[in-house]
C-alpha positions in Angstrom: -5.8 1.1 20.2 -6.9 -2.4 19.0 -7.9 -3.3 15.4 -11.3 -4.4 16.6 -11.8 -0.8 17.9 -10.7 0.6 14.9 -12.9 -1.4 12.7 -15.9 -0.2 14.6 -15.3 3.6 13.8 -16.9 5.4 10.9 -14.6 7.3 8.2 -15.1 10.7 9.9 -14.1 9.2 13.3 -10.8 7.5 12.0 -9.8 10.8 10.3 -10.5 12.7 13.7 -8.7 10.0 15.5 -5.9 10.0 13.3 -5.3 13.6 14.0 -5.3 13.3 17.7 -3.0 10.5 17.8 -0.4 12.5 15.6 -0.8 15.4 18.0 -0.4 13.2 21.0 2.8 11.6 19.3 4.4 15.0 18.6 3.8 15.9 22.3 5.4 12.6 23.4 8.5 13.2 21.2 8.9 16.6 22.5 8.5 15.6 26.3 10.9 12.9 25.5 13.3 15.3 24.1 13.0 17.9 26.9 13.5 15.2 29.5 13.0 11.3 29.3 9.8 10.1 30.0 8.9 7.5 32.3 7.9 4.7 29.6 9.6 5.4 26.2 7.6 2.4 24.7 4.4 4.7 24.5 6.2 6.5 21.7 6.3 3.2 19.9 2.7 2.4 20.7 1.5 5.7 19.3 3.3 5.1 16.2 1.8 1.9 15.7 -1.6 3.0 16.6 -1.1 5.8 13.7 0.0 3.1 11.3 -3.2 1.1 12.1 -5.4 3.8 11.4 -3.8 4.9 8.3 -4.2 1.5 7.0 -7.8 1.2 7.7 -8.4 4.5 6.0 -6.4 3.4 2.8 -8.1 -0.1 2.9 -11.5 1.5 3.0 -10.6 4.0 0.2 -9.4 1.1 -2.1 -12.6 -1.0 -1.1 -14.6 2.0 -2.2 -12.6 2.7 -5.4 -13.0 -1.2 -6.1 -16.9 -0.9 -5.6 -17.4 2.0 -8.0 -15.1 0.1 -10.7 -17.3 -3.2 -10.6 -20.4 -1.3 -10.9 -19.4 0.5 -14.1 
């Protein structure tokens, strides 16, 4: 998932996507432990997608917090 795609999502969509990506990573790790998957770089890509989504969620929370602090 690209950063441009992540920026277009709403907060609710980001939270849902984060849950989906974490579930997919768990399945990938299990599949890789049972028998080697064809492309193990998929695990790396999944971890990075989770990190990108988490970072965007954190950035949006910080921006919202800064907006409320500057209004007061």
